[in-house]
N, C-alpha and C positions, 0 to 999 in steps of 0.2 A: 503493499499500499503505500510505502514511503517513495516508491519510484514514480507514482502517478500524482498528476496534479490535483489540488483542490476540487477543481469543477468536473473532474472525469467521471461521468455517470453511465460508463458503459454496462456497468452491472445491473442497473435499473432499466436500460433499454432492452438489454437481453432478457430481463424477466418481463418486461412488457412484451415483447416479441414472442416468448414462450405463452404467455397468458392469451395473446391473440389467437395463436396457432390452436391452442386448446379449445378457446372460444368456437372457432371454425369448425373443429372436429365436433364439438358438441352440438351446434346448430346442424351440422350434416347428419348426425346421428338422429336427431329429432325429426329431421325432414324425412329421413328413410323409414322411421318407425311410424310416422304419420302416414306415409305413402302405403305403407304395407297394412296399416289398419283400414285406410280407405279402400285398399283391393279386397281385404276380407269382408269388409260391409257390403261392397257391390257383389262379391260371390254369394254372400248369405242371401241378399235380395233376389239374385237369380235363381238360387236354389229354392227359395221359398215360392217364387212364382212358377218353377218347373214342377214343384210339388202339388201346388194348387191346381194347375192345368191337368197334371196326371190325376188328381182326385175327381176333378170335374169330368174328366173323360170316363172314368170308371163308373161314376154316377150316371152318365148319359148312356153307357153301355149297359147297365145293369138294369135301367129302367126301361129299356127298348123290348117291345114284345115281339 
Protein backbone atom coordinates (compact mmCIF):
# COMPACT_ATOMS: atom_id res chain seq x y z
CA UNK A 1 0.00 0.00 0.00
CA UNK A 2 2.94 2.31 0.57
CA UNK A 3 3.92 2.21 -3.10
CA UNK A 4 0.51 3.50 -4.28
CA UNK A 5 -0.71 7.07 -4.21
CA UNK A 6 -3.38 8.14 -1.73
CA UNK A 7 -5.90 8.68 -4.52
CA UNK A 8 -5.47 5.21 -6.01
CA UNK A 9 -8.91 3.61 -5.92
CA UNK A 10 -8.24 0.59 -8.12
CA UNK A 11 -9.50 -1.76 -5.40
CA UNK A 12 -12.84 0.02 -5.32
CA UNK A 13 -13.06 0.07 -9.10
CA UNK A 14 -12.43 -3.68 -9.18
CA UNK A 15 -15.11 -4.23 -6.55
CA UNK A 16 -17.60 -2.18 -8.57
CA UNK A 17 -16.75 -4.11 -11.72
CA UNK A 18 -17.24 -7.45 -9.94
CA UNK A 19 -20.55 -6.35 -8.45
CA UNK A 20 -21.82 -5.15 -11.83
CA UNK A 21 -20.84 -8.48 -13.37
CA UNK A 22 -22.66 -10.33 -10.59
CA UNK A 23 -25.72 -8.12 -11.07
CA UNK A 24 -25.77 -8.87 -14.81
CA UNK A 25 -25.53 -12.59 -14.08
CA UNK A 26 -28.36 -12.30 -11.58
CA UNK A 27 -30.64 -10.47 -13.99
CA UNK A 28 -29.84 -13.03 -16.68
CA UNK A 29 -30.82 -15.83 -14.31
CA UNK A 30 -34.04 -14.03 -13.37
CA UNK A 31 -34.92 -13.51 -17.03
CA UNK A 32 -34.21 -17.16 -17.81
CA UNK A 33 -36.35 -18.48 -14.97
CA UNK A 34 -39.17 -16.09 -15.88
CA UNK A 35 -39.05 -17.27 -19.47
CA UNK A 36 -39.16 -20.90 -18.40
CA UNK A 37 -42.11 -20.21 -16.11
CA UNK A 38 -43.90 -18.52 -19.01
CA UNK A 39 -43.28 -21.53 -21.23
CA UNK A 40 -44.53 -23.86 -18.50
CA UNK A 41 -47.69 -21.78 -18.06
CA UNK A 42 -48.33 -21.80 -21.82
CA UNK A 43 -47.81 -25.57 -21.92
CA UNK A 44 -50.26 -26.02 -19.02
CA UNK A 45 -52.90 -23.95 -20.82
CA UNK A 46 -52.41 -25.93 -24.03
CA UNK A 47 -52.63 -29.22 -22.11
CA UNK A 48 -55.81 -28.09 -20.34
CA UNK A 49 -57.40 -27.08 -23.65
CA UNK A 50 -56.42 -30.40 -25.23
CA UNK A 51 -57.88 -32.25 -22.25
CA UNK A 52 -61.13 -30.27 -22.43
CA UNK A 53 -61.38 -30.90 -26.16
CA UNK A 54 -60.80 -34.61 -25.61
CA UNK A 55 -63.46 -34.77 -22.91
CA UNK A 56 -65.92 -32.92 -25.16
CA UNK A 57 -65.19 -35.40 -27.93
CA UNK A 58 -65.83 -38.34 -25.58
CA UNK A 59 -69.14 -36.82 -24.43
CA UNK A 60 -70.22 -36.17 -28.02
CA UNK A 61 -69.37 -39.73 -29.11
CA UNK A 62 -70.98 -41.28 -26.03
CA UNK A 63 -74.27 -39.43 -26.51
CA UNK A 64 -74.54 -40.28 -30.23
CA UNK A 65 -77.17 -42.93 -30.87
